[in-house]
C-alpha positions as CSV (number, residue, x, y, z in Angstrom):
1,M,0.0,0.0,0.0
2,Q,2.9,2.4,0.8
3,A,4.6,1.6,-2.5
4,L,1.4,2.7,-4.3
5,V,1.3,5.9,-2.3
6,Y,5.0,6.6,-3.1
7,L,4.4,5.8,-6.8
8,L,1.5,8.3,-6.8
9,I,3.7,11.0,-5.2
10,A,6.4,10.4,-7.9
11,L,3.9,10.6,-10.7
12,S,2.3,13.8,-9.2
13,S,5.8,15.4,-8.9
14,A,6.7,14.5,-12.5
15,G,3.4,15.9,-13.7
16,L,3.9,19.1,-11.7
17,G,7.4,19.5,-13.1
18,A,6.1,19.0,-16.7
19,L,3.3,21.5,-16.0
20,A,5.9,24.1,-14.8
21,Y,8.2,23.6,-17.8
22,F,5.6,23.5,-20.5
23,G,2.8,25.6,-19.1
24,L,4.6,28.2,-16.9
25,T,7.7,28.4,-19.2
26,F,10.0,27.5,-16.3
27,T,13.6,26.6,-17.1
28,P,14.4,22.9,-16.9
29,A,16.3,23.4,-13.7
30,N,13.5,25.3,-12.1
31,A,10.9,22.7,-13.2
32,I,13.0,19.9,-11.8
33,L,13.4,21.8,-8.6
34,V,9.7,22.3,-8.3
35,A,9.1,18.6,-8.8
36,V,11.7,17.6,-6.2
37,V,10.4,20.1,-3.6
38,F,6.8,18.8,-4.1
39,A,7.9,15.2,-3.9
40,C,9.9,15.9,-0.7
41,A,7.0,17.7,0.9
42,C,4.6,14.8,0.1
43,V,7.1,12.2,1.4
44,V,7.6,14.2,4.7
45,L,3.8,14.5,5.2
46,M,3.3,10.8,4.5
47,E,6.1,9.7,6.9
48,R,4.6,11.9,9.6
49,M,1.2,10.3,9.2
50,L,2.7,6.9,9.3
51,R,4.7,7.7,12.4
52,Q,1.6,9.1,14.2
53,R,-0.3,5.9,13.3
54,A,2.5,3.7,14.6
55,E,2.7,5.7,17.8
56,N,-1.1,5.4,18.4
57,R,-0.9,1.6,17.8
58,L,2.0,1.3,20.2
59,E,0.2,3.3,22.9
60,R,-2.8,1.0,22.6
61,A,-0.6,-2.1,22.8
62,I,1.1,-0.6,25.9
63,E,-2.3,0.0,27.5
64,D,-3.4,-3.6,26.8
65,L,-0.2,-4.8,28.3
66,S,-0.6,-2.7,31.4
67,R,-4.1,-4.1,31.9
68,L,-2.8,-7.6,31.6
69,L,0.0,-6.9,34.0
70,A,-2.5,-5.5,36.5
71,T,-4.7,-8.6,36.2
72,D,-1.7,-10.8,36.7
73,A,-0.7,-8.8,39.7
74,Q,-4.2,-9.1,41.2
75,A,-4.2,-12.9,40.5
76,G,-0.8,-13.1,42.1
77,A,-2.0,-11.3,45.2
78,V,-5.0,-13.6,45.5
79,L,-2.7,-16.6,45.1
80,G,-0.4,-15.2,47.7
81,Q,-3.3,-14.8,50.1
82,R,-4.4,-18.4,49.6
83,I,-0.9,-19.7,50.1
84,N,-0.7,-17.7,53.3
85,A,-4.0,-19.0,54.5
86,I,-2.9,-22.6,53.7
87,A,0.4,-21.9,55.5
88,D,-1.4,-20.7,58.6
89,L,-3.3,-23.9,58.9
90,N,-2.2,-26.3,61.6
91,P,-2.8,-29.8,60.4
92,G,-1.2,-31.3,63.4
93,Q,-3.8,-29.9,65.7
94,R,-6.6,-31.1,63.5
95,L,-5.1,-34.6,63.3
96,E,-4.8,-34.6,67.1
97,T,-8.5,-33.8,67.4
98,V,-9.5,-36.6,65.0
99,E,-7.3,-39.0,66.8
100,A,-8.9,-38.1,70.1
101,D,-12.4,-38.6,68.7
102,I,-11.4,-42.0,67.3
103,S,-10.0,-43.0,70.7
104,V,-13.2,-42.0,72.4
105,L,-15.2,-43.9,69.8
106,G,-13.1,-47.0,70.3
107,T,-13.6,-46.8,74.1
108,V,-17.4,-46.5,73.6
109,I,-17.4,-49.5,71.2
110,R,-15.4,-51.5,73.7
111,Q,-17.8,-50.7,76.5
112,V,-20.8,-51.6,74.4
113,A,-19.2,-54.9,73.4
114,E,-18.5,-55.7,77.1
115,A,-22.0,-54.8,78.1
116,V,-23.5,-57.0,75.3
117,A,-21.2,-59.9,76.4
118,E,-22.3,-59.5,80.0
119,V,-26.0,-59.5,79.0
120,E,-25.4,-62.6,76.9
121,D,-23.7,-64.4,79.8
122,K,-26.6,-63.6,82.1
123,V,-29.2,-64.8,79.6
124,A,-27.2,-68.0,79.1
125,R,-27.0,-68.7,82.9
126,S,-30.7,-68.0,83.3
127,N,-31.6,-70.4,80.4
128,S,-29.3,-73.1,81.9
129,A,-31.0,-72.7,85.3
130,Q,-34.6,-73.2,83.9
131,P,-36.1,-76.7,83.5
132,Q,-36.5,-78.1,80.1
133,S,-40.3,-77.9,80.3
134,E,-40.2,-74.2,81.2
135,R,-37.9,-73.4,78.3
136,A,-40.3,-75.2,76.0
137,D,-43.2,-73.3,77.4
138,A,-41.3,-70.1,77.0
139,R,-40.6,-70.9,73.4
140,L,-44.3,-71.6,72.9
141,I,-45.3,-68.3,74.5
142,A,-42.8,-66.4,72.5
143,A,-44.2,-67.6,69.2
144,P,-45.7,-64.8,67.2
145,P,-49.4,-64.6,67.0
146,P,-51.1,-65.5,63.7
147,P,-51.7,-62.5,61.4
148,P,-55.1,-60.9,61.7
149,A,-57.6,-61.7,59.0
150,A,-57.9,-59.0,56.4
151,V,-60.9,-56.7,56.9
152,I,-62.8,-56.1,53.7
153,V,-64.6,-52.8,53.7
154,P,-67.6,-53.0,51.4
155,E,-68.0,-50.2,48.9
156,I,-70.7,-47.8,49.8
157,E,-73.4,-47.8,47.2
158,P,-74.6,-44.5,45.8
159,V,-77.7,-43.0,47.2
160,I,-79.3,-42.3,43.8
161,P,-80.1,-45.5,41.8
162,L,-78.7,-46.0,38.4
163,E,-82.1,-45.7,36.6
164,M,-82.9,-42.5,38.4
165,L,-79.4,-41.2,37.3
166,R,-80.2,-42.1,33.7
167,Q,-83.5,-40.3,33.9
168,A,-81.9,-37.2,35.4
169,I,-79.2,-37.1,32.6
170,E,-81.9,-37.4,30.0
171,E,-83.7,-34.5,31.6
172,N,-80.5,-32.4,31.4
173,R,-80.2,-32.1,35.2
174,L,-76.5,-32.8,35.2
175,I,-74.5,-29.7,35.9
176,H,-70.8,-28.9,36.6
177,H,-69.6,-26.7,39.4
178,M,-66.0,-25.6,40.1
179,Q,-64.1,-25.8,43.4
180,P,-60.9,-23.7,43.6
181,I,-57.5,-25.1,44.5
182,V,-55.7,-22.3,46.4
183,K,-52.1,-21.5,47.0
184,L,-51.0,-20.6,50.5
185,P,-50.4,-18.2,52.1
186,Q,-52.2,-15.8,49.8
187,R,-55.1,-18.2,49.3
188,R,-55.2,-17.3,45.6
189,A,-56.9,-19.7,43.3
190,S,-54.3,-21.5,41.1
191,A,-56.6,-24.1,39.6
192,Y,-60.2,-25.4,39.7
193,D,-61.7,-28.9,40.0
194,L,-64.6,-29.5,37.6
195,M,-67.2,-31.3,39.8
196,P,-70.3,-33.0,38.3
197,R,-73.4,-32.5,40.4
198,L,-77.0,-33.6,39.9
199,R,-79.9,-31.3,40.4
200,L,-82.7,-33.3,42.1
201,E,-86.4,-32.8,41.5
202,D,-86.8,-30.8,44.7
203,G,-84.0,-28.4,43.6
204,E,-81.3,-29.8,45.9
205,L,-77.9,-30.6,44.5
206,A,-76.3,-34.1,44.9
207,D,-72.5,-34.5,44.8
208,A,-70.7,-37.1,42.7
209,P,-70.3,-39.7,45.5
210,D,-74.1,-39.7,45.9
211,F,-74.8,-40.7,42.3
212,M,-71.7,-42.0,40.5
213,P,-72.1,-45.8,39.8
214,R,-69.8,-48.1,41.7
215,R,-70.7,-51.3,39.9
216,G,-71.9,-51.3,36.4
217,G,-73.2,-48.2,34.6
218,K,-69.8,-47.6,32.9
219,D,-71.7,-46.1,29.9
220,I,-73.1,-43.5,32.3
221,V,-69.7,-42.8,33.8
222,R,-68.2,-42.3,30.3
223,L,-71.0,-40.0,29.4
224,I,-70.5,-37.9,32.5
225,E,-66.7,-37.7,32.0
226,G,-67.1,-36.9,28.3
227,T,-69.6,-34.1,29.1
228,G,-67.1,-32.8,31.7
229,L,-64.3,-32.8,29.2
230,V,-66.4,-30.8,26.6
231,E,-67.4,-28.3,29.4
232,A,-63.8,-28.0,30.5
233,V,-62.5,-27.3,27.0
234,A,-65.2,-24.5,26.6
235,I,-64.3,-23.0,29.9
236,A,-60.5,-23.1,29.2
237,R,-61.0,-21.6,25.7
238,R,-63.2,-18.7,27.0
239,S,-61.0,-18.0,30.0
240,R,-57.9,-17.9,27.7
241,T,-59.7,-15.5,25.3
242,G,-60.6,-13.3,28.3
243,G,-57.0,-13.0,29.3
244,Q,-57.3,-15.0,32.5
245,P,-56.5,-18.7,31.6
246,A,-57.9,-21.2,34.1
247,M,-56.2,-24.5,35.0
248,L,-58.9,-27.2,35.2
249,H,-58.9,-30.7,36.8
250,I,-61.3,-33.0,35.1
251,P,-62.5,-36.4,36.6
252,L,-61.4,-39.4,34.7
253,T,-61.6,-43.2,35.4
254,R,-60.7,-46.5,33.8
255,A,-64.3,-46.6,32.4
256,S,-63.2,-44.0,29.8
257,L,-59.5,-45.0,29.4
258,G,-60.4,-48.7,28.9
259,D,-63.1,-48.0,26.3
260,Q,-61.7,-47.7,22.7
261,T,-64.4,-45.2,21.6
262,A,-64.1,-43.0,24.6
263,A,-60.3,-43.1,24.5
264,E,-60.2,-42.1,20.9
265,Q,-62.6,-39.3,21.7
266,L,-60.3,-38.1,24.5
267,L,-57.3,-38.1,22.1
268,V,-59.1,-36.4,19.3
269,T,-60.3,-33.7,21.7
270,L,-56.8,-33.1,23.1
271,D,-55.3,-33.0,19.6
272,A,-57.9,-30.5,18.4
273,N,-57.2,-28.3,21.5
274,R,-53.4,-28.3,21.8
275,A,-53.4,-24.6,22.5
276,I,-55.2,-25.2,25.8
277,A,-54.1,-28.8,26.5
278,G,-51.6,-27.6,29.1
279,A,-54.4,-26.2,31.1
280,L,-56.2,-29.5,31.4
281,T,-55.3,-32.0,34.1
282,F,-57.2,-35.3,34.5
283,L,-58.1,-36.3,38.0
284,V,-57.7,-40.1,38.3
285,P,-58.3,-42.1,41.6
286,E,-55.2,-43.9,42.9
287,V,-57.0,-47.3,42.7
288,D,-57.6,-46.8,39.0
289,W,-54.1,-45.4,38.3
290,L,-52.4,-48.4,39.9
291,S,-54.7,-50.8,38.0
292,L,-54.0,-49.5,34.5
293,N,-53.4,-52.2,32.0
294,T,-51.1,-52.0,29.0
295,H,-53.7,-50.6,26.7
296,E,-54.8,-47.9,29.2
297,R,-51.1,-46.9,29.9
298,A,-50.6,-46.5,26.2
299,V,-53.7,-44.2,26.1
300,V,-52.2,-42.2,29.0
301,E,-48.9,-41.8,27.2
302,Q,-50.6,-40.5,24.1
303,M,-52.6,-38.0,26.2
304,V,-49.4,-36.8,27.8
305,R,-47.7,-36.3,24.3
306,K,-50.7,-34.2,23.3
307,G,-50.2,-31.9,26.3
308,G,-52.5,-33.3,29.0
309,G,-51.5,-34.0,32.6
310,F,-52.7,-36.1,35.5
311,S,-53.5,-35.6,39.2
312,I,-53.8,-38.7,41.4
313,A,-56.6,-38.5,43.9
314,N,-57.2,-40.3,47.2
315,M,-53.6,-41.3,47.8
316,K,-53.3,-43.8,50.6
317,S,-49.5,-43.8,50.6
318,L,-46.8,-41.7,49.1
319,R,-44.4,-44.6,49.1
320,V,-44.6,-44.8,45.3
321,D,-42.2,-44.5,42.3
322,V,-42.5,-40.7,41.9
323,A,-40.1,-40.7,38.9
324,D,-42.2,-43.2,37.0
325,M,-45.4,-41.2,37.8
326,A,-43.7,-38.0,36.6
327,A,-42.6,-39.6,33.4
328,M,-46.3,-40.6,32.8
329,G,-47.4,-37.0,33.1
330,V,-48.5,-36.9,36.8
331,R,-48.4,-33.3,38.0
332,S,-49.8,-33.6,41.5
333,L,-50.6,-36.1,44.2
334,R,-53.6,-35.6,46.5
335,V,-53.8,-36.6,50.2
336,D,-56.5,-36.0,52.8
337,A,-55.5,-33.0,54.8
338,G,-56.8,-34.2,58.2
339,H,-55.3,-37.7,58.0
340,F,-52.0,-36.3,56.7
341,V,-51.6,-33.8,59.5
342,D,-52.7,-36.2,62.2
343,R,-50.9,-39.4,61.0
344,P,-48.2,-38.5,58.4
345,E,-46.4,-41.8,59.1
346,D,-49.2,-43.6,57.3
347,Y,-48.3,-41.8,54.1
348,T,-44.5,-41.6,54.1
349,D,-41.2,-42.3,55.9
350,F,-40.0,-38.8,55.2
351,H,-40.5,-36.0,57.7
352,I,-43.7,-34.1,57.1
353,T,-41.6,-31.0,56.2
354,D,-39.5,-32.8,53.6
355,I,-42.0,-34.7,51.5
356,A,-43.2,-31.7,49.5
357,N,-39.7,-30.7,48.6
358,Y,-38.9,-34.3,47.6
359,L,-41.8,-34.5,45.3
360,A,-40.9,-31.1,43.8
361,R,-37.6,-32.6,42.6
362,F,-39.7,-34.5,40.1
363,E,-41.9,-31.5,39.3
364,V,-44.8,-33.1,41.2
365,S,-46.9,-31.1,43.6
366,L,-48.5,-32.3,46.8
367,L,-52.1,-31.2,47.2
368,A,-54.0,-31.5,50.5
369,T,-57.8,-31.9,50.0
370,G,-60.7,-31.8,52.5
371,V,-59.3,-28.9,54.6
372,S,-61.7,-28.4,57.4
373,S,-60.0,-26.0,59.9
374,E,-57.5,-23.2,60.2
375,R,-55.3,-25.5,62.3
376,Q,-54.8,-27.7,59.4
377,I,-54.0,-24.8,57.2
378,V,-51.3,-23.6,59.6
379,E,-49.8,-27.2,59.9
380,L,-49.8,-27.5,56.1
381,L,-48.2,-24.1,55.6
382,D,-45.5,-25.0,58.2
383,S,-44.8,-28.2,56.2
384,D,-44.3,-26.3,52.9
385,I,-47.5,-27.8,51.5
386,L,-48.9,-24.8,49.7
387,L,-51.7,-26.2,47.5
388,V,-54.9,-26.9,49.4
389,Q,-58.6,-27.4,48.8
390,G,-61.6,-27.8,51.0
391,D,-65.1,-26.5,51.8
392,H,-63.5,-24.6,54.7
393,I,-61.5,-22.5,52.2
394,A,-64.1,-22.3,49.3
395,P,-67.0,-24.7,48.6
396,P,-67.9,-25.8,45.0
397,G,-69.7,-23.1,43.1
398,P,-71.3,-22.6,39.7
399,V,-69.3,-21.6,36.7
400,R,-69.4,-17.9,35.7
401,S,-72.0,-17.2,33.0
402,D,-69.4,-15.9,30.6
403,L,-67.4,-19.1,30.8
404,A,-70.2,-21.7,31.0
405,M,-71.0,-23.7,27.9
406,E,-74.7,-23.1,28.4
407,S,-76.0,-20.4,30.7
408,T,-79.2,-22.3,31.4
409,R,-77.2,-25.1,33.1
410,T,-75.8,-23.1,36.0
411,V,-77.4,-21.5,38.9
412,T,-76.3,-18.0,40.0
413,A,-73.6,-16.5,37.9
414,Q,-70.3,-16.2,39.8
415,M,-67.4,-18.5,40.1
416,R,-66.6,-18.6,43.8
417,R,-63.2,-17.5,44.9
418,A,-61.3,-18.4,48.0
419,E,-61.7,-15.9,50.7
């Protein structure tokens, strides 16, 4: 690049000399002098610019080197501090402490061994002093009692007969209410349970345990669960459009999972509503979940792939494979609040304050249902169990009129919030 610049200066000088000789009638000596002076001036100017550029580059390099040296000096100072700290340690004193602890532990173990040997000697002497018949009687007395017979608790039949339920559904008296699941301590609703209820002829409302069939009537169960899914999709879509998306828990049993037509309808509905599938959680009883066969598990896996999730209700024990449940799309486990607070050992071997954090490692929440007093709320809050539900907090209420699928199927027009 510099060669091109110098060539340009030479050509310009020659041109200026020719112009002075031919155009300004300078003598040849004067024309050559003008060309030489111009060339020298240009060369001096060019060299000055190059020198300034080199000086600026050198200054920047020196600044970078200074910063690197400062960083190295700081690292050296930190390293020196660490070396000094290590040098100040007294490993001998620490080793002496460890040796003293080991000596004490050895003494304790020796004393325990001597005590055990003494007890064994006493037992051996007492056994040798007893007659043979007494030892035989003692062995008979020490025999463990036979295990108690299993107590079979019969299922409670619903109050409303199956035929009356069919008639009520035909008369369009099946409605769906919503009960909030609140998050402590704010008691703000984080999700809602969609609960089927039956309006009786006298205007009273019957809850699901009063009319859901226990034996037979699977077609009615599938119809109720399918209606609930359609209602939940409508509520989720309208709440999402209104800017306040609602998380819904929908009842589901093996009656629907095990039926090919109902299972296909479930999958088609989820596939057609992928935008809101994440807001739909299917509430499955623990008995049904643990009894899933291969076909039903395959349906569950397809539902999870389409965005659905599951919540396991009526958990009798939390001694389960949580990782496997989480892999199958389980988002929460439900326990009875009163039983869990009073007898946590029936559910888990963990401490009551650790079980929620353990489940959270697998992104599974612990949900306490049936809360009936403020004492239970305080106990659950102290145990880091933040998701609760119960009539004491907020009873089931009708769906808001702007979210309901049919306004004529709800009574009063406000979704109840937790107070």
